[in-house]
PDB file of N, CA, C, O and CB in Angstrom:
ATOM      1  N   UNK A   1       0.815  -1.188   0.000  1.00  0.00           N
ATOM      2  CA  UNK A   1       0.000   0.000   0.000  1.00  0.00           C
ATOM      3  C   UNK A   1       0.864   1.259   0.000  1.00  0.00           C
ATOM      4  O   UNK A   1       0.536   2.246  -0.659  1.00  0.00           O
ATOM      5  CB  UNK A   1      -0.930  -0.006   1.197  1.00  0.00           C
ATOM      6  N   UNK A   2       1.974   1.219   0.746  1.00  0.00           N
ATOM      7  CA  UNK A   2       2.839   2.382   0.827  1.00  0.00           C
ATOM      8  C   UNK A   2       3.461   2.728  -0.526  1.00  0.00           C
ATOM      9  O   UNK A   2       3.482   3.909  -0.871  1.00  0.00           O
ATOM     10  CB  UNK A   2       3.928   2.144   1.851  1.00  0.00           C
ATOM     11  N   UNK A   3       3.970   1.771  -1.320  1.00  0.00           N
ATOM     12  CA  UNK A   3       4.503   2.122  -2.641  1.00  0.00           C
ATOM     13  C   UNK A   3       3.422   2.728  -3.550  1.00  0.00           C
ATOM     14  O   UNK A   3       3.721   3.594  -4.372  1.00  0.00           O
ATOM     15  CB  UNK A   3       5.108   0.878  -3.310  1.00  0.00           C
ATOM     16  N   UNK A   4       2.204   2.288  -3.406  1.00  0.00           N
ATOM     17  CA  UNK A   4       1.108   2.819  -4.214  1.00  0.00           C
ATOM     18  C   UNK A   4       0.864   4.303  -3.878  1.00  0.00           C
ATOM     19  O   UNK A   4       0.640   5.103  -4.786  1.00  0.00           O
ATOM     20  CB  UNK A   4      -0.186   1.989  -3.983  1.00  0.00           C
ATOM     21  N   UNK A   5       0.903   4.673  -2.617  1.00  0.00           N
ATOM     22  CA  UNK A   5       0.704   6.062  -2.191  1.00  0.00           C
ATOM     23  C   UNK A   5       1.859   6.937  -2.664  1.00  0.00           C
ATOM     24  O   UNK A   5       1.647   8.072  -3.091  1.00  0.00           O
ATOM     25  CB  UNK A   5       0.567   6.146  -0.656  1.00  0.00           C
ATOM     26  N   UNK A   6       3.066   6.419  -2.589  1.00  0.00           N
ATOM     27  CA  UNK A   6       4.224   7.166  -3.075  1.00  0.00           C
ATOM     28  C   UNK A   6       4.127   7.371  -4.575  1.00  0.00           C
ATOM     29  O   UNK A   6       4.435   8.458  -5.064  1.00  0.00           O
ATOM     30  CB  UNK A   6       5.529   6.440  -2.721  1.00  0.00           C
ATOM     31  N   UNK A   7       3.715   6.376  -5.304  1.00  0.00           N
ATOM     32  CA  UNK A   7       3.563   6.485  -6.753  1.00  0.00           C
ATOM     33  C   UNK A   7       2.495   7.517  -7.115  1.00  0.00           C
ATOM     34  O   UNK A   7       2.703   8.330  -8.016  1.00  0.00           O
ATOM     35  CB  UNK A   7       3.205   5.119  -7.356  1.00  0.00           C
ATOM     36  N   UNK A   8       1.365   7.493  -6.429  1.00  0.00           N
ATOM     37  CA  UNK A   8       0.290   8.446  -6.692  1.00  0.00           C
ATOM     38  C   UNK A   8       0.738   9.876  -6.362  1.00  0.00           C
ATOM     39  O   UNK A   8       0.469  10.796  -7.134  1.00  0.00           O
ATOM     40  CB  UNK A   8      -0.966   8.076  -5.875  1.00  0.00           C
ATOM     41  N   UNK A   9       1.411  10.072  -5.233  1.00  0.00           N
ATOM     42  CA  UNK A   9       1.849  11.415  -4.841  1.00  0.00           C
ATOM     43  C   UNK A   9       2.895  11.953  -5.818  1.00  0.00           C
ATOM     44  O   UNK A   9       2.888  13.144  -6.131  1.00  0.00           O
ATOM     45  CB  UNK A   9       2.420  11.398  -3.409  1.00  0.00           C
ATOM     46  N   UNK A  10       3.793  11.095  -6.303  1.00  0.00           N
ATOM     47  CA  UNK A  10       4.788  11.518  -7.286  1.00  0.00           C
ATOM     48  C   UNK A  10       4.102  11.902  -8.595  1.00  0.00           C
ATOM     49  O   UNK A  10       4.486  12.888  -9.224  1.00  0.00           O
ATOM     50  CB  UNK A  10       5.826  10.399  -7.529  1.00  0.00           C
ATOM     51  N   UNK A  11       3.102  11.146  -9.007  1.00  0.00           N
ATOM     52  CA  UNK A  11       2.359  11.443 -10.232  1.00  0.00           C
ATOM     53  C   UNK A  11       1.664  12.797 -10.116  1.00  0.00           C
ATOM     54  O   UNK A  11       1.718  13.597 -11.050  1.00  0.00           O
ATOM     55  CB  UNK A  11       1.325  10.333 -10.524  1.00  0.00           C
ATOM     56  N   UNK A  12       1.019  13.061  -8.992  1.00  0.00           N
ATOM     57  CA  UNK A  12       0.330  14.332  -8.795  1.00  0.00           C
ATOM     58  C   UNK A  12       1.306  15.499  -8.713  1.00  0.00           C
ATOM     59  O   UNK A  12       1.015  16.590  -9.202  1.00  0.00           O
ATOM     60  CB  UNK A  12      -0.516  14.278  -7.538  1.00  0.00           C
ATOM     61  N   UNK A  13       2.446  15.276  -8.104  1.00  0.00           N
ATOM     62  CA  UNK A  13       3.438  16.334  -7.971  1.00  0.00           C
ATOM     63  C   UNK A  13       3.941  16.793  -9.337  1.00  0.00           C
ATOM     64  O   UNK A  13       4.059  17.994  -9.578  1.00  0.00           O
ATOM     65  CB  UNK A  13       4.608  15.859  -7.111  1.00  0.00           C
ATOM     66  N   UNK A  14       4.234  15.864 -10.220  1.00  0.00           N
ATOM     67  CA  UNK A  14       4.766  16.231 -11.527  1.00  0.00           C
ATOM     68  C   UNK A  14       3.686  16.569 -12.543  1.00  0.00           C
ATOM     69  O   UNK A  14       3.959  17.287 -13.505  1.00  0.00           O
ATOM     70  CB  UNK A  14       5.612  15.121 -12.055  1.00  0.00           C
ATOM     71  N   UNK A  15       2.502  16.086 -12.363  1.00  0.00           N
ATOM     72  CA  UNK A  15       1.449  16.288 -13.346  1.00  0.00           C
ATOM     73  C   UNK A  15       0.646  17.560 -13.105  1.00  0.00           C
ATOM     74  O   UNK A  15       0.155  18.159 -14.062  1.00  0.00           O
ATOM     75  CB  UNK A  15       0.529  15.108 -13.350  1.00  0.00           C
ATOM     76  N   UNK A  16       0.499  17.985 -11.869  1.00  0.00           N
ATOM     77  CA  UNK A  16      -0.331  19.136 -11.558  1.00  0.00           C
ATOM     78  C   UNK A  16       0.484  20.370 -11.199  1.00  0.00           C
ATOM     79  O   UNK A  16       0.008  21.221 -10.448  1.00  0.00           O
ATOM     80  CB  UNK A  16      -1.262  18.802 -10.433  1.00  0.00           C
ATOM     81  N   UNK A  17       1.684  20.482 -11.712  1.00  0.00           N
ATOM     82  CA  UNK A  17       2.544  21.590 -11.329  1.00  0.00           C
ATOM     83  C   UNK A  17       2.180  22.898 -12.020  1.00  0.00           C
ATOM     84  O   UNK A  17       2.552  23.962 -11.527  1.00  0.00           O
ATOM     85  CB  UNK A  17       3.968  21.247 -11.629  1.00  0.00           C
ATOM     86  N   UNK A  18       1.456  22.857 -13.157  1.00  0.00           N
ATOM     87  CA  UNK A  18       1.138  24.084 -13.866  1.00  0.00           C
ATOM     88  C   UNK A  18      -0.230  23.975 -14.511  1.00  0.00           C
ATOM     89  O   UNK A  18      -0.630  22.914 -14.989  1.00  0.00           O
ATOM     90  CB  UNK A  18       2.204  24.394 -14.920  1.00  0.00           C
ATOM     91  N   UNK A  19      -0.929  25.078 -14.515  1.00  0.00           N
ATOM     92  CA  UNK A  19      -2.239  25.135 -15.166  1.00  0.00           C
ATOM     93  C   UNK A  19      -2.143  25.723 -16.559  1.00  0.00           C
ATOM     94  O   UNK A  19      -3.131  25.715 -17.293  1.00  0.00           O
ATOM     95  CB  UNK A  19      -3.212  25.949 -14.330  1.00  0.00           C
ATOM     96  N   UNK A  20      -0.997  26.227 -16.943  1.00  0.00           N
ATOM     97  CA  UNK A  20      -0.825  26.845 -18.251  1.00  0.00           C
ATOM     98  C   UNK A  20      -0.866  25.778 -19.331  1.00  0.00           C
ATOM     99  O   UNK A  20      -0.194  24.751 -19.242  1.00  0.00           O
ATOM    100  CB  UNK A  20       0.496  27.634 -18.318  1.00  0.00           C
ATOM    101  N   UNK A  21      -1.664  26.043 -20.349  1.00  0.00           N
ATOM    102  CA  UNK A  21      -1.755  25.103 -21.447  1.00  0.00           C
ATOM    103  C   UNK A  21      -1.081  25.624 -22.707  1.00  0.00           C
ATOM    104  O   UNK A  21      -0.694  24.846 -23.579  1.00  0.00           O
ATOM    105  CB  UNK A  21      -3.195  24.784 -21.731  1.00  0.00           C
ATOM    106  N   UNK A  22      -0.939  26.961 -22.804  1.00  0.00           N
ATOM    107  CA  UNK A  22      -0.341  27.542 -24.001  1.00  0.00           C
ATOM    108  C   UNK A  22       0.420  28.803 -23.618  1.00  0.00           C
ATOM    109  O   UNK A  22      -0.129  29.682 -22.953  1.00  0.00           O
ATOM    110  CB  UNK A  22      -1.422  27.853 -25.069  1.00  0.00           C
ATOM    111  N   UNK A  23       1.661  28.896 -24.027  1.00  0.00           N
ATOM    112  CA  UNK A  23       2.479  30.056 -23.713  1.00  0.00           C
ATOM    113  C   UNK A  23       2.917  30.689 -25.022  1.00  0.00           C
ATOM    114  O   UNK A  23       3.446  30.011 -25.903  1.00  0.00           O
ATOM    115  CB  UNK A  23       3.707  29.668 -22.832  1.00  0.00           C
ATOM    116  N   UNK A  24       2.692  32.008 -25.146  1.00  0.00           N
ATOM    117  CA  UNK A  24       3.131  32.722 -26.342  1.00  0.00           C
ATOM    118  C   UNK A  24       4.174  33.739 -25.939  1.00  0.00           C
ATOM    119  O   UNK A  24       4.165  34.260 -24.823  1.00  0.00           O
ATOM    120  CB  UNK A  24       1.938  33.409 -27.064  1.00  0.00           C
ATOM    121  N   UNK A  25       5.060  34.008 -26.853  1.00  0.00           N
ATOM    122  CA  UNK A  25       6.103  35.001 -26.610  1.00  0.00           C
ATOM    123  C   UNK A  25       6.017  36.068 -27.677  1.00  0.00           C
ATOM    124  O   UNK A  25       5.870  35.773 -28.863  1.00  0.00           O
ATOM    125  CB  UNK A  25       7.510  34.352 -26.594  1.00  0.00           C
ATOM    126  N   UNK A  26       6.109  37.307 -27.243  1.00  0.00           N
ATOM    127  CA  UNK A  26       6.129  38.411 -28.191  1.00  0.00           C
ATOM    128  C   UNK A  26       7.538  38.577 -28.727  1.00  0.00           C
ATOM    129  O   UNK A  26       8.509  38.376 -27.997  1.00  0.00           O
ATOM    130  CB  UNK A  26       5.632  39.722 -27.534  1.00  0.00           C
ATOM    131  N   UNK A  27       7.661  38.941 -29.999  1.00  0.00           N
ATOM    132  CA  UNK A  27       8.998  39.213 -30.504  1.00  0.00           C
ATOM    133  C   UNK A  27       9.551  40.482 -29.851  1.00  0.00           C
ATOM    134  O   UNK A  27       8.816  41.439 -29.610  1.00  0.00           O
ATOM    135  CB  UNK A  27       8.982  39.352 -32.045  1.00  0.00           C
ATOM    136  N   UNK A  28      10.817  40.476 -29.578  1.00  0.00           N
ATOM    137  CA  UNK A  28      11.447  41.617 -28.931  1.00  0.00           C
ATOM    138  C   UNK A  28      11.633  42.724 -29.967  1.00  0.00           C
ATOM    139  O   UNK A  28      12.182  42.493 -31.044  1.00  0.00           O
ATOM    140  CB  UNK A  28      12.812  41.215 -28.286  1.00  0.00           C
ATOM    141  N   UNK A  29      11.171  43.919 -29.632  1.00  0.00           N
ATOM    142  CA  UNK A  29      11.295  45.051 -30.549  1.00  0.00           C
ATOM    143  C   UNK A  29      12.740  45.548 -30.565  1.00  0.00           C
ATOM    144  O   UNK A  29      13.400  45.613 -29.528  1.00  0.00           O
ATOM    145  CB  UNK A  29      10.330  46.197 -30.142  1.00  0.00           C
ATOM    146  N   UNK A  30      13.213  45.892 -31.743  1.00  0.00           N
ATOM    147  CA  UNK A  30      14.550  46.444 -31.861  1.00  0.00           C
ATOM    148  C   UNK A  30      14.468  47.944 -31.578  1.00  0.00           C
ATOM    149  O   UNK A  30      13.734  48.676 -32.242  1.00  0.00           O
ATOM    150  CB  UNK A  30      15.161  46.161 -33.276  1.00  0.00           C
ATOM    151  N   UNK A  31      15.214  48.373 -30.607  1.00  0.00           N
ATOM    152  CA  UNK A  31      15.200  49.770 -30.200  1.00  0.00           C
ATOM    153  C   UNK A  31      16.539  50.386 -30.558  1.00  0.00           C
ATOM    154  O   UNK A  31      17.596  49.867 -30.198  1.00  0.00           O
ATOM    155  CB  UNK A  31      14.907  49.916 -28.679  1.00  0.00           C
ATOM    156  N   UNK A  32      16.478  51.508 -31.277  1.00  0.00           N
ATOM    157  CA  UNK A  32      17.690  52.232 -31.622  1.00  0.00           C
ATOM    158  C   UNK A  32      17.841  53.400 -30.666  1.00  0.00           C
ATOM    159  O   UNK A  32      16.938  54.224 -30.526  1.00  0.00           O
ATOM    160  CB  UNK A  32      17.659  52.719 -33.097  1.00  0.00           C
ATOM    161  N   UNK A  33      18.976  53.462 -30.017  1.00  0.00           N
ATOM    162  CA  UNK A  33      19.247  54.534 -29.066  1.00  0.00           C
ATOM    163  C   UNK A  33      20.222  55.508 -29.703  1.00  0.00           C
ATOM    164  O   UNK A  33      21.296  55.121 -30.164  1.00  0.00           O
ATOM    165  CB  UNK A  33      19.813  53.976 -27.725  1.00  0.00           C
ATOM    166  N   UNK A  34      19.832  56.788 -29.724  1.00  0.00           N
ATOM    167  CA  UNK A  34      20.694  57.846 -30.234  1.00  0.00           C
ATOM    168  C   UNK A  34      21.283  58.550 -29.024  1.00  0.00           C
ATOM    169  O   UNK A  34      20.547  59.071 -28.186  1.00  0.00           O
ATOM    170  CB  UNK A  34      19.908  58.850 -31.167  1.00  0.00           C
ATOM    171  N   UNK A  35      22.603  58.569 -28.928  1.00  0.00           N
ATOM    172  CA  UNK A  35      23.238  59.115 -27.733  1.00  0.00           C
ATOM    173  C   UNK A  35      23.149  60.635 -27.655  1.00  0.00           C
ATOM    174  O   UNK A  35      22.887  61.179 -26.582  1.00  0.00           O
ATOM    175  CB  UNK A  35      24.680  58.694 -27.688  1.00  0.00           C
ATOM    176  N   UNK A  36      23.359  61.321 -28.755  1.00  0.00           N
ATOM    177  CA  UNK A  36      23.256  62.783 -28.757  1.00  0.00           C
ATOM    178  C   UNK A  36      22.377  63.220 -29.915  1.00  0.00           C
ATOM    179  O   UNK A  36      22.514  62.701 -31.023  1.00  0.00           O
ATOM    180  CB  UNK A  36      24.660  63.445 -28.854  1.00  0.00           C
ATOM    181  N   UNK A  37      21.474  64.167 -29.678  1.00  0.00           N
ATOM    182  CA  UNK A  37      20.611  64.644 -30.767  1.00  0.00           C
ATOM    183  C   UNK A  37      21.381  65.590 -31.682  1.00  0.00           C
ATOM    184  O   UNK A  37      22.397  66.157 -31.278  1.00  0.00           O
ATOM    185  CB  UNK A  37      19.359  65.353 -30.201  1.00  0.00           C
ATOM    186  N   UNK A  38      20.900  65.763 -32.918  1.00  0.00           N
ATOM    187  CA  UNK A  38      21.560  66.727 -33.807  1.00  0.00           C
ATOM    188  C   UNK A  38      21.289  68.168 -33.342  1.00  0.00           C
ATOM    189  O   UNK A  38      20.459  68.396 -32.463  1.00  0.00           O
ATOM    190  CB  UNK A  38      21.072  66.534 -35.269  1.00  0.00           C
ATOM    191  N   UNK A  39      21.978  69.106 -33.923  1.00  0.00           N
ATOM    192  CA  UNK A  39      21.845  70.499 -33.501  1.00  0.00           C
ATOM    193  C   UNK A  39      20.468  71.084 -33.797  1.00  0.00           C
ATOM    194  O   UNK A  39      20.027  71.993 -33.094  1.00  0.00           O
ATOM    195  CB  UNK A  39      22.897  71.335 -34.174  1.00  0.00           C
ATOM    196  N   UNK A  40      19.796  70.596 -34.796  1.00  0.00           N
ATOM    197  CA  UNK A  40      18.537  71.209 -35.234  1.00  0.00           C
ATOM    198  C   UNK A  40      17.294  70.557 -34.612  1.00  0.00           C
ATOM    199  O   UNK A  40      16.211  70.650 -35.191  1.00  0.00           O
ATOM    200  CB  UNK A  40      18.439  71.136 -36.742  1.00  0.00           C
ATOM    201  N   UNK A  41      17.418  69.908 -33.465  1.00  0.00           N
ATOM    202  CA  UNK A  41      16.247  69.292 -32.837  1.00  0.00           C
ATOM    203  C   UNK A  41      15.357  70.365 -32.216  1.00  0.00           C
ATOM    204  O   UNK A  41      15.805  71.472 -31.918  1.00  0.00           O
ATOM    205  CB  UNK A  41      16.679  68.264 -31.765  1.00  0.00           C
ATOM    206  N   UNK A  42      14.079  70.010 -32.027  1.00  0.00           N
ATOM    207  CA  UNK A  42      13.128  70.911 -31.386  1.00  0.00           C
ATOM    208  C   UNK A  42      12.477  70.171 -30.226  1.00  0.00           C
ATOM    209  O   UNK A  42      12.227  68.969 -30.304  1.00  0.00           O
ATOM    210  CB  UNK A  42      12.055  71.423 -32.402  1.00  0.00           C
ATOM    211  N   UNK A  43      12.207  70.903 -29.150  1.00  0.00           N
ATOM    212  CA  UNK A  43      11.504  70.328 -28.010  1.00  0.00           C
ATOM    213  C   UNK A  43      10.026  70.645 -28.191  1.00  0.00           C
ATOM    214  O   UNK A  43       9.644  71.807 -28.334  1.00  0.00           O
ATOM    215  CB  UNK A  43      12.055  70.886 -26.641  1.00  0.00           C
ATOM    216  N   UNK A  44       9.196  69.601 -28.183  1.00  0.00           N
ATOM    217  CA  UNK A  44       7.753  69.775 -28.329  1.00  0.00           C
ATOM    218  C   UNK A  44       7.054  69.133 -27.130  1.00  0.00           C
ATOM    219  O   UNK A  44       7.573  68.194 -26.526  1.00  0.00           O
ATOM    220  CB  UNK A  44       7.245  69.154 -29.672  1.00  0.00           C
ATOM    221  N   UNK A  45       5.883  69.645 -26.798  1.00  0.00           N
ATOM    222  CA  UNK A  45       5.083  69.098 -25.711  1.00  0.00           C
ATOM    223  C   UNK A  45       3.814  68.518 -26.308  1.00  0.00           C
ATOM    224  O   UNK A  45       3.058  69.223 -26.977  1.00  0.00           O
ATOM    225  CB  UNK A  45       4.756  70.183 -24.636  1.00  0.00           C
ATOM    226  N   UNK A  46       3.579  67.234 -26.069  1.00  0.00           N
ATOM    227  CA  UNK A  46       2.385  66.546 -26.554  1.00  0.00           C
ATOM    228  C   UNK A  46       1.693  65.929 -25.351  1.00  0.00           C
ATOM    229  O   UNK A  46       2.274  65.100 -24.652  1.00  0.00           O
ATOM    230  CB  UNK A  46       2.739  65.455 -27.632  1.00  0.00           C
ATOM    231  N   UNK A  47       0.440  66.337 -25.107  1.00  0.00           N
ATOM    232  CA  UNK A  47      -0.349  65.843 -23.966  1.00  0.00           C
ATOM    233  C   UNK A  47       0.401  65.986 -22.644  1.00  0.00           C
ATOM    234  O   UNK A  47       0.343  65.102 -21.790  1.00  0.00           O
ATOM    235  CB  UNK A  47      -0.728  64.378 -24.182  1.00  0.00           C
ATOM    236  N   UNK A  48       1.099  67.093 -22.485  1.00  0.00           N
ATOM    237  CA  UNK A  48       1.804  67.369 -21.247  1.00  0.00           C
ATOM    238  C   UNK A  48       3.140  66.674 -21.087  1.00  0.00           C
ATOM    239  O   UNK A  48       3.779  66.802 -20.042  1.00  0.00           O
ATOM    240  CB  UNK A  48       0.954  67.003 -20.131  1.00  0.00           C
ATOM    241  N   UNK A  49       3.574  65.945 -22.091  1.00  0.00           N
ATOM    242  CA  UNK A  49       4.858  65.241 -22.004  1.00  0.00           C
ATOM    243  C   UNK A  49       5.850  65.860 -22.981  1.00  0.00           C
ATOM    244  O   UNK A  49       5.476  66.322 -24.059  1.00  0.00           O
ATOM    245  CB  UNK A  49       4.683  63.725 -22.297  1.00  0.00           C
ATOM    246  N   UNK A  50       7.106  65.863 -22.589  1.00  0.00           N
ATOM    247  CA  UNK A  50       8.160  66.488 -23.370  1.00  0.00           C
ATOM    248  C   UNK A  50       8.805  65.489 -24.322  1.00  0.00           C
ATOM    249  O   UNK A  50       9.236  64.411 -23.912  1.00  0.00           O
ATOM    250  CB  UNK A  50       9.212  67.092 -22.450  1.00  0.00           C
ATOM    251  N   UNK A  51       8.865  65.861 -25.600  1.00  0.00           N
ATOM    252  CA  UNK A  51       9.505  65.035 -26.623  1.00  0.00           C
ATOM    253  C   UNK A  51      10.483  65.878 -27.411  1.00  0.00           C
ATOM    254  O   UNK A  51      10.368  67.102 -27.473  1.00  0.00           O
ATOM    255  CB  UNK A  51       8.458  64.398 -27.563  1.00  0.00           C
ATOM    256  N   UNK A  52      11.434  65.210 -28.005  1.00  0.00           N
ATOM    257  CA  UNK A  52      12.406  65.864 -28.870  1.00  0.00           C
ATOM    258  C   UNK A  52      12.071  65.464 -30.298  1.00  0.00           C
ATOM    259  O   UNK A  52      11.845  64.287 -30.578  1.00  0.00           O
ATOM    260  CB  UNK A  52      13.884  65.474 -28.490  1.00  0.00           C
ATOM    261  N   UNK A  53      12.039  66.435 -31.200  1.00  0.00           N
ATOM    262  CA  UNK A  53      11.596  66.185 -32.572  1.00  0.00           C
ATOM    263  C   UNK A  53      12.703  66.558 -33.544  1.00  0.00           C
ATOM    264  O   UNK A  53      13.200  67.684 -33.544  1.00  0.00           O
ATOM    265  CB  UNK A  53      10.307  66.977 -32.891  1.00  0.00           C
ATOM    266  N   UNK A  54      13.080  65.587 -34.374  1.00  0.00           N
ATOM    267  CA  UNK A  54      13.961  65.840 -35.501  1.00  0.00           C
ATOM    268  C   UNK A  54      13.818  64.716 -36.493  1.00  0.00           C
ATOM    269  O   UNK A  54      13.442  63.598 -36.138  1.00  0.00           O
ATOM    270  CB  UNK A  54      15.423  65.989 -35.048  1.00  0.00           C
ATOM    271  N   UNK A  55      14.121  65.017 -37.737  1.00  0.00           N
ATOM    272  CA  UNK A  55      14.085  64.037 -38.826  1.00  0.00           C
ATOM    273  C   UNK A  55      12.694  63.410 -38.977  1.00  0.00           C
ATOM    274  O   UNK A  55      12.575  62.260 -39.401  1.00  0.00           O
ATOM    275  CB  UNK A  55      15.129  62.939 -38.582  1.00  0.00           C
ATOM    276  N   UNK A  56      11.635  64.168 -38.628  1.00  0.00           N
ATOM    277  CA  UNK A  56      10.267  63.671 -38.797  1.00  0.00           C
ATOM    278  C   UNK A  56       9.818  62.663 -37.755  1.00  0.00           C
ATOM    279  O   UNK A  56       8.772  62.037 -37.922  1.00  0.00           O
ATOM    280  CB  UNK A  56      10.133  63.061 -40.129  1.00  0.00           C
ATOM    281  N   UNK A  57      10.578  62.490 -36.691  1.00  0.00           N
ATOM    282  CA  UNK A  57      10.234  61.510 -35.657  1.00  0.00           C
ATOM    283  C   UNK A  57      10.308  62.151 -34.275  1.00  0.00           C
ATOM    284  O   UNK A  57      11.046  63.112 -34.058  1.00  0.00           O
ATOM    285  CB  UNK A  57      11.173  60.285 -35.730  1.00  0.00           C
ATOM    286  N   UNK A  58       9.531  61.600 -33.348  1.00  0.00           N
ATOM    287  CA  UNK A  58       9.557  62.047 -31.966  1.00  0.00           C
ATOM    288  C   UNK A  58      10.456  61.111 -31.159  1.00  0.00           C
ATOM    289  O   UNK A  58      10.418  59.894 -31.334  1.00  0.00           O
ATOM    290  CB  UNK A  58       8.123  62.096 -31.369  1.00  0.00           C
ATOM    291  N   UNK A  59      11.252  61.688 -30.285  1.00  0.00           N
ATOM    292  CA  UNK A  59      12.172  60.936 -29.452  1.00  0.00           C
ATOM    293  C   UNK A  59      11.898  61.265 -27.989  1.00  0.00           C
ATOM    294  O   UNK A  59      11.462  62.368 -27.659  1.00  0.00           O
ATOM    295  CB  UNK A  59      13.643  61.249 -29.828  1.00  0.00           C
ATOM    296  N   UNK A  60      12.157  60.306 -27.129  1.00  0.00           N
ATOM    297  CA  UNK A  60      12.018  60.513 -25.697  1.00  0.00           C
ATOM    298  C   UNK A  60      13.393  60.331 -25.066  1.00  0.00           C
ATOM    299  O   UNK A  60      14.139  59.420 -25.428  1.00  0.00           O
ATOM    300  CB  UNK A  60      10.968  59.532 -25.074  1.00  0.00           C
ATOM    301  N   UNK A  61      13.718  61.204 -24.121  1.00  0.00           N
ATOM    302  CA  UNK A  61      15.025  61.144 -23.476  1.00  0.00           C
ATOM    303  C   UNK A  61      15.016  60.069 -22.399  1.00  0.00           C
ATOM    304  O   UNK A  61      14.109  60.024 -21.568  1.00  0.00           O
ATOM    305  CB  UNK A  61      15.404  62.514 -22.874  1.00  0.00           C
ATOM    306  N   UNK A  62      16.024  59.206 -22.412  1.00  0.00           N
ATOM    307  CA  UNK A  62      16.188  58.153 -21.410  1.00  0.00           C
ATOM    308  C   UNK A  62      17.593  58.246 -20.835  1.00  0.00           C
ATOM    309  O   UNK A  62      18.375  59.112 -21.228  1.00  0.00           O
ATOM    310  CB  UNK A  62      15.928  56.739 -22.024  1.00  0.00           C
ATOM    311  N   UNK A  63      17.908  57.360 -19.910  1.00  0.00           N
ATOM    312  CA  UNK A  63      19.251  57.355 -19.316  1.00  0.00           C
ATOM    313  C   UNK A  63      20.329  57.030 -20.346  1.00  0.00           C
ATOM    314  O   UNK A  63      21.443  57.550 -20.285  1.00  0.00           O
ATOM    315  CB  UNK A  63      19.317  56.347 -18.170  1.00  0.00           C
ATOM    316  N   UNK A  64      19.980  56.173 -21.281  1.00  0.00           N
ATOM    317  CA  UNK A  64      20.965  55.731 -22.275  1.00  0.00           C
ATOM    318  C   UNK A  64      21.079  56.675 -23.468  1.00  0.00           C
ATOM    319  O   UNK A  64      22.077  56.647 -24.189  1.00  0.00           O
ATOM    320  CB  UNK A  64      20.608  54.352 -22.764  1.00  0.00           C
ATOM    321  N   UNK A  65      20.064  57.508 -23.680  1.00  0.00           N
ATOM    322  CA  UNK A  65      20.069  58.409 -24.819  1.00  0.00           C
ATOM    323  C   UNK A  65      18.642  58.718 -25.242  1.00  0.00           C
ATOM    324  O   UNK A  65      17.750  58.807 -24.399  1.00  0.00           O
ATOM    325  CB  UNK A  65      20.859  57.805 -25.987  1.00  0.00           C
ATOM    326  N   UNK A  66      18.423  58.880 -26.534  1.00  0.00           N
ATOM    327  CA  UNK A  66      17.115  59.214 -27.064  1.00  0.00           C
ATOM    328  C   UNK A  66      16.549  58.029 -27.835  1.00  0.00           C
ATOM    329  O   UNK A  66      17.254  57.405 -28.628  1.00  0.00           O
ATOM    330  CB  UNK A  66      17.195  60.456 -27.962  1.00  0.00           C
ATOM    331  N   UNK A  67      15.269  57.719 -27.602  1.00  0.00           N
ATOM    332  CA  UNK A  67      14.623  56.559 -28.196  1.00  0.00           C
ATOM    333  C   UNK A  67      13.419  57.038 -28.991  1.00  0.00           C
ATOM    334  O   UNK A  67      12.685  57.916 -28.537  1.00  0.00           O
ATOM    335  CB  UNK A  67      14.204  55.525 -27.110  1.00  0.00           C
ATOM    336  N   UNK A  68      13.207  56.464 -30.185  1.00  0.00           N
ATOM    337  CA  UNK A  68      12.072  56.808 -31.025  1.00  0.00           C
ATOM    338  C   UNK A  68      10.787  56.306 -30.368  1.00  0.00           C
ATOM    339  O   UNK A  68      10.723  55.165 -29.911  1.00  0.00           O
ATOM    340  CB  UNK A  68      12.236  56.213 -32.446  1.00  0.00           C
ATOM    341  N   UNK A  69       9.753  57.174 -30.324  1.00  0.00           N
ATOM    342  CA  UNK A  69       8.468  56.800 -29.754  1.00  0.00           C
ATOM    343  C   UNK A  69       7.354  57.225 -30.700  1.00  0.00           C
ATOM    344  O   UNK A  69       7.526  58.118 -31.529  1.00  0.00           O
ATOM    345  CB  UNK A  69       8.275  57.436 -28.358  1.00  0.00           C
ATOM    346  N   UNK A  70       6.194  56.558 -30.556  1.00  0.00           N
ATOM    347  CA  UNK A  70       5.007  56.995 -31.277  1.00  0.00           C
ATOM    348  C   UNK A  70       4.244  57.953 -30.385  1.00  0.00           C
ATOM    349  O   UNK A  70       4.096  57.725 -29.184  1.00  0.00           O
ATOM    350  CB  UNK A  70       4.114  55.789 -31.700  1.00  0.00           C
ATOM    351  N   UNK A  71       3.767  59.021 -30.983  1.00  0.00           N
ATOM    352  CA  UNK A  71       3.009  60.005 -30.203  1.00  0.00           C
ATOM    353  C   UNK A  71       1.554  59.929 -30.591  1.00  0.00           C
ATOM    354  O   UNK A  71       0.733  60.673 -30.054  1.00  0.00           O
ATOM    355  CB  UNK A  71       3.552  61.437 -30.417  1.00  0.00           C
TER     356      UNK A  71
END
């Protein structure tokens, strides 16, 4: 009887460890960081937030540099 209980408990331990049936992963977005902006950049405010604008794109200042964002 004891081996039967051990077998059942081992089966439940390994079989009921997760309820997830399907896991999806998003592709990682490639982010280009610009360390210094060009001389002709403009500071714009959109919805109360500060963005840097040059070359037809909006950039946000981060610790590493400037990152392209959608506004």
